[in-house]
C-alpha positions as CSV (number, residue, x, y, z in Angstrom):
1,M,6.5,20.4,5.6
2,I,9.6,20.1,7.8
3,A,7.7,21.2,10.9
4,V,4.9,18.6,10.2
5,F,7.5,15.9,9.6
6,R,9.3,16.6,12.9
7,K,6.1,16.7,14.8
8,E,4.8,13.5,13.4
9,L,8.1,11.6,13.7
10,R,8.4,12.7,17.4
11,S,4.9,11.6,18.1
12,F,5.5,8.1,16.6
13,Y,8.2,7.4,19.2
14,T,6.7,9.2,22.2
15,N,3.5,7.1,21.9
16,M,5.5,3.9,21.1
17,T,3.8,3.3,17.7
18,G,7.1,3.6,15.9
19,I,8.8,1.3,18.4
20,I,6.0,-1.3,18.2
21,F,6.1,-1.1,14.4
22,A,9.9,-1.7,14.2
23,A,9.7,-4.4,16.9
24,F,7.1,-6.5,15.1
25,L,8.9,-6.2,11.8
26,L,12.3,-7.1,13.2
27,L,10.8,-9.9,15.4
28,V,9.0,-11.6,12.5
29,S,12.1,-11.1,10.2
30,G,14.3,-12.6,12.9
31,I,12.1,-15.6,13.3
32,F,12.0,-16.3,9.6
33,T,15.8,-15.7,9.2
34,V,16.4,-18.4,11.7
35,A,13.8,-20.7,10.2
36,V,14.4,-20.1,6.5
37,N,18.1,-19.3,6.4
38,L,20.0,-20.6,9.5
39,R,18.1,-23.8,10.2
40,S,17.5,-24.7,6.6
41,G,20.9,-23.7,5.5
42,Y,19.8,-21.2,2.8
43,P,22.0,-18.1,2.5
44,N,19.3,-16.5,0.4
45,F,18.2,-13.4,2.2
46,E,15.5,-12.7,-0.4
47,Y,13.7,-15.9,0.6
48,M,13.2,-14.6,4.1
49,L,11.7,-11.3,2.8
50,S,9.3,-13.1,0.5
51,S,8.1,-15.1,3.6
52,T,7.6,-12.1,5.8
53,Y,5.9,-9.4,3.7
54,F,2.5,-10.6,5.1
55,I,3.4,-8.8,8.3
56,Y,2.7,-5.5,6.5
57,M,-1.0,-6.3,6.5
58,I,-0.9,-6.0,10.3
59,I,1.7,-3.4,11.1
60,V,0.9,-0.8,8.4
61,P,-2.7,-0.2,9.6
62,I,-1.3,0.2,13.1
63,L,1.1,2.8,11.8
64,T,-1.2,4.8,9.6
65,M,-4.5,4.6,11.4
66,R,-3.9,7.8,13.4
67,S,-2.2,9.9,10.7
68,F,-5.3,11.9,9.9
69,S,-8.2,10.3,11.8
70,D,-6.7,11.3,15.1
71,E,-6.4,14.9,14.0
72,R,-10.0,14.9,12.9
73,H,-11.2,13.3,16.1
74,R,-9.4,15.8,18.3
75,K,-10.3,18.7,15.9
76,T,-6.6,19.6,15.6
77,D,-6.9,19.4,11.9
78,Q,-8.5,22.8,12.0
79,L,-5.3,24.1,13.5
80,L,-3.4,22.7,10.5
81,Y,-5.7,24.3,8.1
82,S,-5.2,27.7,9.8
83,L,-1.4,27.5,9.4
84,P,0.3,29.0,6.3
85,L,0.9,25.5,4.9
86,K,-0.4,23.9,1.7
87,I,-2.3,20.7,2.1
88,R,0.2,18.8,0.0
89,D,2.9,19.9,2.5
90,V,1.0,18.5,5.4
91,V,0.4,15.2,3.6
92,A,4.0,15.0,2.5
93,G,5.2,15.7,6.0
94,K,3.1,13.1,7.6
95,Y,3.8,10.5,4.9
96,L,7.6,11.0,5.1
97,A,7.5,10.7,8.8
98,M,5.9,7.2,8.4
99,V,8.3,6.3,5.7
100,T,11.2,7.2,8.1
101,V,9.6,4.9,10.7
102,L,9.7,2.1,8.1
103,A,13.3,3.0,7.0
104,A,14.7,2.5,10.5
105,P,14.1,-1.3,10.8
106,T,14.8,-1.7,7.1
107,L,18.3,-0.4,7.6
108,L,18.8,-2.9,10.4
109,L,17.6,-5.7,8.1
110,A,20.4,-4.7,5.7
111,L,22.8,-6.1,8.2
112,I,21.5,-9.6,7.8
113,P,23.1,-10.5,4.3
114,P,26.7,-9.9,5.6
115,I,25.9,-12.2,8.6
116,L,24.5,-14.9,6.3
117,S,27.7,-14.7,4.1
118,I,29.5,-16.3,7.0
119,Y,27.5,-19.5,6.4
120,G,27.4,-19.5,2.6
121,T,27.6,-17.5,-0.6
122,V,25.2,-14.6,-0.7
123,N,24.0,-12.9,-3.9
124,F,24.3,-9.3,-2.5
125,A,22.7,-7.8,-5.6
126,A,19.6,-9.9,-5.3
127,A,19.5,-9.5,-1.6
128,Y,19.6,-5.7,-1.5
129,G,17.5,-5.4,-4.7
130,T,14.8,-7.4,-2.9
131,L,15.2,-5.3,0.2
132,F,14.8,-2.1,-1.8
133,A,11.6,-3.5,-3.4
134,F,10.4,-4.7,0.1
135,F,10.9,-1.1,1.4
136,L,9.1,0.4,-1.6
137,M,6.3,-2.0,-1.2
138,G,6.0,-0.8,2.4
139,C,6.0,2.8,1.3
140,A,3.1,2.0,-1.2
141,L,1.1,0.3,1.5
142,I,1.7,3.2,3.9
143,A,0.3,5.6,1.3
144,I,-2.8,3.4,1.0
145,G,-3.3,3.3,4.7
146,M,-2.8,7.0,5.0
147,F,-5.6,7.6,2.5
148,F,-8.1,5.5,4.4
149,S,-7.1,7.4,7.6
150,S,-8.1,10.6,5.9
151,L,-11.6,9.3,5.3
152,T,-12.7,8.9,8.9
153,E,-12.1,10.3,12.4
154,S,-12.2,6.8,13.9
155,Q,-8.8,5.2,14.2
156,I,-10.4,1.7,14.4
157,I,-12.4,2.2,11.2
158,A,-9.3,3.5,9.5
159,A,-7.3,0.4,10.6
160,V,-10.1,-1.9,9.5
161,L,-10.4,-0.3,6.1
162,S,-6.7,-0.3,5.6
163,F,-6.4,-4.0,6.7
164,S,-9.3,-4.9,4.4
165,A,-7.7,-3.2,1.4
166,L,-4.3,-4.7,2.0
167,L,-5.9,-8.2,2.4
168,V,-7.6,-7.8,-1.0
169,Y,-4.2,-6.8,-2.4
170,Y,-2.6,-9.8,-0.7
171,L,-5.3,-12.2,-2.1
172,A,-5.5,-10.6,-5.5
173,K,-3.8,-13.4,-7.4
174,G,-5.9,-16.0,-5.6
175,I,-9.1,-14.1,-6.2
176,S,-8.3,-13.8,-9.9
177,G,-8.0,-17.5,-10.2
178,L,-11.6,-18.0,-8.9
179,I,-13.2,-15.9,-11.6
180,P,-14.2,-17.8,-14.8
181,S,-12.3,-16.8,-17.9
182,T,-15.4,-16.5,-20.1
183,P,-16.1,-13.0,-21.7
184,I,-19.4,-12.6,-19.9
185,A,-17.9,-13.3,-16.5
186,S,-15.2,-10.7,-17.0
187,F,-17.8,-8.2,-18.3
188,I,-20.0,-8.7,-15.2
189,A,-17.0,-8.5,-12.8
190,L,-15.6,-5.4,-14.5
191,S,-19.1,-3.8,-14.3
192,V,-18.9,-4.3,-10.5
193,L,-15.5,-2.7,-10.5
194,A,-17.0,0.3,-12.4
195,A,-19.6,0.6,-9.6
196,V,-16.9,0.6,-7.0
197,A,-15.0,3.3,-8.9
198,A,-18.2,5.4,-9.1
199,I,-18.7,5.0,-5.3
200,A,-15.0,6.0,-4.7
201,A,-15.5,9.1,-7.0
202,Y,-18.6,10.0,-5.0
203,M,-16.8,9.6,-1.6
204,L,-14.0,11.9,-2.9
205,T,-16.2,14.6,-4.4
206,K,-19.4,14.2,-2.3
207,N,-21.1,14.9,-5.6
208,T,-23.7,12.4,-6.9
209,T,-23.4,13.8,-10.4
210,V,-19.7,13.0,-10.6
211,G,-20.2,9.5,-9.1
212,G,-23.1,8.8,-11.5
213,S,-21.2,10.1,-14.5
214,V,-18.2,8.0,-13.7
215,Y,-20.4,4.8,-13.6
216,I,-22.3,5.7,-16.8
217,V,-19.1,6.4,-18.8
218,L,-17.3,3.3,-17.6
219,Q,-20.4,1.1,-18.1
220,L,-21.0,2.4,-21.6
221,L,-17.4,1.9,-22.5
222,L,-17.5,-1.7,-21.3
223,A,-20.8,-2.4,-23.1
224,L,-19.4,-0.8,-26.3
225,L,-16.2,-2.9,-26.2
226,Y,-18.2,-6.1,-25.5
227,F,-20.5,-5.4,-28.4
228,I,-17.7,-4.7,-30.8
229,K,-15.4,-7.5,-29.8
230,S,-16.4,-9.7,-26.9
231,S,-13.4,-11.9,-27.3
232,I,-11.1,-9.2,-25.7
233,F,-12.9,-10.0,-22.4
234,E,-11.6,-13.5,-22.4
235,N,-9.7,-13.9,-19.2
236,L,-9.6,-10.1,-18.9
237,F,-10.8,-9.7,-15.3
238,P,-8.4,-12.2,-13.8
239,T,-5.6,-10.5,-15.7
240,V,-6.6,-7.0,-14.5
241,I,-6.9,-8.2,-10.8
242,A,-3.6,-10.0,-11.0
243,S,-1.9,-6.9,-12.4
244,L,-3.1,-4.8,-9.5
245,G,-1.4,-7.0,-6.9
246,V,1.2,-5.2,-4.7
247,F,2.7,-8.2,-2.9
248,D,3.3,-10.6,-5.8
249,R,5.5,-8.1,-7.6
250,L,8.3,-8.9,-5.1
251,D,8.6,-12.4,-6.6
252,S,10.7,-11.2,-9.6
253,F,13.2,-9.6,-7.2
254,V,13.4,-12.9,-5.2
255,G,14.2,-14.6,-8.5
256,G,17.1,-12.3,-9.0
257,I,15.4,-10.0,-11.5
258,F,15.4,-6.3,-10.9
259,D,11.9,-5.6,-12.1
260,L,11.8,-1.9,-13.2
261,S,8.0,-2.2,-13.9
262,A,7.4,-3.1,-10.3
263,I,9.4,-0.1,-9.1
264,V,7.3,2.2,-11.4
265,Y,4.1,0.5,-10.1
266,Y,5.1,1.1,-6.4
267,L,5.9,4.7,-7.1
268,T,2.7,5.2,-9.0
269,V,0.7,3.8,-6.1
270,I,2.5,6.1,-3.7
271,C,1.8,9.2,-5.8
272,L,-1.8,8.2,-6.5
273,F,-2.8,7.7,-2.9
274,C,-0.9,10.7,-1.6
275,Y,-2.8,12.8,-4.2
276,L,-6.1,11.2,-3.1
277,T,-5.3,12.0,0.5
278,A,-4.5,15.6,-0.4
279,K,-7.8,15.9,-2.3
280,T,-9.8,14.5,0.6
281,M,-8.2,16.9,3.1
282,Q,-8.6,19.8,0.7
283,Q,-12.4,19.1,0.5
284,R,-12.6,19.0,4.3
285,R,-10.7,22.2,4.6
286,W,-13.3,24.1,2.6
287,A,-16.3,22.1,4.0
């Protein structure tokens, strides 16, 4: 794992990806620090972070798109498979390298609250709590982007898939508000989600039986629940979609609340998508 980590970290800075990633994050953060904090006279560092997390949708796909797709395109993934390394070590090494690239500009952002304290009273607990959540959010999004990179050998396709997924996450709360709150609307929408889950299961296993079984089980479960008590579907889909949002969970930290459930959610997303990436690569190894 250490060897993979060093190789990946070195490559991020030799091909300028890590520098471009840090530059964009610091540039946007600097612009919003001036606009939100200095010009407006607000010493609240967390307000700046809540205004800039949209940048993750752009820079995370750039960072993650080559993590596995480039290896597959150049066929160097076969070399990785021939080494005495476990797939999870390869995934962990690549993931930690990208997290390190994110950590570098995040540490520089940690210098802003002391500077803002010159111009007013800064709530350092809220500021650094929000920065920690901001960093974990980035780590979760990197795990998602890495997973999509493992699905294709095209960096462009990997970037587009990652951007699309992050855009859905970003718009989750708004999308949930567009869905009617009636039980039948939620049932239909959840049925569509069941189909999406079945497609995902097929893509991971390349087994139509598994994909079909996932859809049948989920659809039967939804139908049974709707038949027994349809009222539980009242406003259910908007609630489910809103609960899956990654970006909106930062709001509680901005409000001065250290939301432990958000931390657990970010860590769960990280573990889930790292696991899915390892499963995808394991299947390719024996293909």
